[in-house]
C-alpha positions as a Markdown table, in Angstrom:
| # | Residue | x | y | z |
|---|---|---|---|---|
| 1 | Met | 14.5 | 22.9 | 1.5 |
| 2 | Ser | 15.6 | 24.4 | 4.8 |
| 3 | Leu | 12.9 | 23.2 | 7.2 |
| 4 | Gln | 13.4 | 23.3 | 11.0 |
| 5 | Pro | 14.2 | 20.0 | 12.6 |
| 6 | Ala | 10.9 | 20.0 | 14.5 |
| 7 | Thr | 9.0 | 20.5 | 11.3 |
| 8 | Leu | 11.0 | 17.7 | 9.6 |
| 9 | Asp | 10.1 | 15.4 | 12.6 |
| 10 | Gln | 6.4 | 16.3 | 12.2 |
| 11 | Ile | 6.6 | 15.5 | 8.5 |
| 12 | Arg | 8.4 | 12.3 | 9.0 |
| 13 | Glu | 5.9 | 11.2 | 11.7 |
| 14 | Arg | 2.9 | 12.1 | 9.4 |
| 15 | Leu | 4.4 | 10.1 | 6.6 |
| 16 | Arg | 5.1 | 7.1 | 8.8 |
| 17 | Thr | 1.6 | 7.2 | 10.3 |
| 18 | Arg | 0.0 | 7.3 | 6.8 |
| 19 | Arg | 2.3 | 4.5 | 5.7 |
| 20 | Ala | 1.1 | 2.3 | 8.6 |
| 21 | Glu | -2.5 | 3.1 | 7.7 |
| 22 | Leu | -1.9 | 2.1 | 4.1 |
| 23 | Leu | -0.2 | -1.2 | 5.2 |
| 24 | Thr | -3.3 | -2.0 | 7.3 |
| 25 | Arg | -5.5 | -1.3 | 4.3 |
| 26 | Arg | -3.4 | -3.4 | 2.0 |
| 27 | Arg | -3.5 | -6.3 | 4.5 |
| 28 | Arg | -7.3 | -6.1 | 4.7 |
| 29 | Val | -7.6 | -6.0 | 0.9 |
| 30 | Ala | -5.4 | -9.0 | 0.6 |
| 31 | Asp | -7.5 | -10.9 | 3.2 |
| 32 | Asp | -10.7 | -10.0 | 1.4 |
| 33 | Leu | -9.3 | -11.1 | -2.0 |
| 34 | Ala | -8.1 | -14.4 | -0.4 |
| 35 | Arg | -11.5 | -14.8 | 1.2 |
| 36 | Arg | -10.0 | -15.2 | 4.6 |
| 37 | Arg | -12.9 | -13.5 | 6.4 |
| 38 | Glu | -15.8 | -14.2 | 4.1 |
| 39 | Pro | -15.5 | -17.3 | 1.9 |
| 40 | Leu | -17.5 | -17.5 | -1.3 |
| 41 | Thr | -21.1 | -18.5 | -0.7 |
| 42 | Ala | -22.7 | -21.6 | -2.2 |
| 43 | Asp | -25.2 | -19.5 | -4.1 |
| 44 | Ser | -23.9 | -18.7 | -7.6 |
| 45 | Ser | -25.7 | -15.3 | -7.9 |
| 46 | Asp | -24.2 | -14.2 | -4.5 |
| 47 | Gln | -20.8 | -15.5 | -5.7 |
| 48 | Ala | -21.1 | -13.3 | -8.8 |
| 49 | Ile | -21.6 | -10.3 | -6.6 |
| 50 | Gln | -18.7 | -11.2 | -4.3 |
| 51 | Leu | -16.4 | -11.7 | -7.3 |
| 52 | Gln | -17.5 | -8.4 | -8.8 |
| 53 | Asn | -16.1 | -6.7 | -5.8 |
| 54 | Asp | -12.7 | -8.1 | -6.5 |
| 55 | Glu | -11.9 | -5.5 | -9.2 |
| 56 | Pro | -12.4 | -2.4 | -7.0 |
| 57 | Leu | -10.6 | -4.2 | -4.1 |
| 58 | Gln | -7.6 | -4.8 | -6.4 |
| 59 | Ala | -7.7 | -1.1 | -7.4 |
| 60 | Ile | -7.7 | -0.1 | -3.8 |
| 61 | Gly | -4.8 | -2.4 | -3.1 |
| 62 | Thr | -2.8 | -1.0 | -6.1 |
| 63 | Ala | -3.5 | 2.6 | -5.0 |
| 64 | Ala | -2.3 | 1.8 | -1.5 |
| 65 | Asp | 0.9 | 0.2 | -2.9 |
| 66 | Asp | 1.5 | 3.2 | -5.1 |
| 67 | Glu | 1.1 | 5.6 | -2.1 |
| 68 | Ile | 3.4 | 3.5 | 0.1 |
| 69 | Glu | 6.0 | 3.6 | -2.6 |
| 70 | Ala | 5.7 | 7.4 | -2.8 |
| 71 | Ile | 5.9 | 7.8 | 1.0 |
| 72 | Asp | 9.0 | 5.6 | 1.1 |
| 73 | Ala | 10.6 | 7.9 | -1.6 |
| 74 | Ala | 9.6 | 11.0 | 0.4 |
| 75 | Leu | 11.1 | 9.5 | 3.6 |
| 76 | Glu | 14.3 | 8.9 | 1.6 |
| 77 | Arg | 14.3 | 12.4 | 0.3 |
| 78 | Leu | 14.1 | 13.6 | 3.9 |
| 79 | Val | 17.2 | 11.6 | 4.8 |
| 80 | Gln | 19.0 | 13.0 | 1.7 |
| 81 | Gly | 18.0 | 16.6 | 2.4 |
| 82 | Leu | 16.0 | 16.8 | -0.8 |
| 83 | Tyr | 12.5 | 16.9 | 0.7 |
| 84 | Gly | 10.5 | 19.8 | -0.7 |
| 85 | Ile | 12.6 | 20.2 | -3.8 |
| 86 | Cys | 10.8 | 19.8 | -7.2 |
| 87 | Glu | 12.2 | 16.9 | -9.1 |
| 88 | Arg | 11.5 | 18.7 | -12.4 |
| 89 | Cys | 12.7 | 22.3 | -12.0 |
| 90 | Gly | 14.7 | 22.1 | -8.8 |
| 91 | Gly | 12.5 | 24.8 | -7.2 |
| 92 | Lys | 10.8 | 24.7 | -3.8 |
| 93 | Ile | 7.5 | 22.9 | -3.4 |
| 94 | Ser | 5.2 | 25.1 | -1.5 |
| 95 | Ala | 4.4 | 24.4 | 2.2 |
| 96 | Ala | 0.7 | 24.4 | 1.3 |
| 97 | Arg | 1.3 | 21.7 | -1.4 |
| 98 | Leu | 3.4 | 19.6 | 1.0 |
| 99 | Ala | 0.7 | 20.0 | 3.7 |
| 100 | Ala | -1.9 | 18.6 | 1.2 |
| 101 | Val | 0.4 | 16.0 | -0.3 |
| 102 | Pro | 3.4 | 15.3 | 1.9 |
| 103 | His | 4.9 | 13.0 | -0.6 |
| 104 | Ala | 4.7 | 15.5 | -3.5 |
| 105 | Val | 7.7 | 15.4 | -5.9 |
| 106 | Thr | 6.8 | 18.4 | -8.0 |
| 107 | Cys | 5.9 | 21.9 | -7.4 |
| 108 | Ala | 2.4 | 23.1 | -8.4 |
| 109 | Gly | 3.8 | 24.8 | -11.6 |
| 110 | Cys | 5.4 | 21.6 | -12.8 |
| 111 | Thr | 2.5 | 19.4 | -11.8 |
| 112 | Asn | 0.2 | 21.5 | -14.0 |
| 113 | Ser | 2.5 | 21.7 | -17.0 |
């Protein structure tokens, strides 16, 4: 995809900023799961509630990990000059799609098929 260097710099910065946000989120989730900020209470019913929150926290952490991986791949595609090219059909990924999902790997047509 032939994007202007200034546009590529903006995309790269946006991806790096999002990656940093996700790393912070991942650290917070890890701290919560390790009970670094709020240890389990002595009351067993309160403990049950605290432990119930672990499953959604783990899901949040996994989602952050997945997005970090996708962002890392997008940053690599920028380096290789492959950013904005659909991995399925080889066509261009629309600017609107990349604006919405900067780490998109497929065009809208291939995503929906």
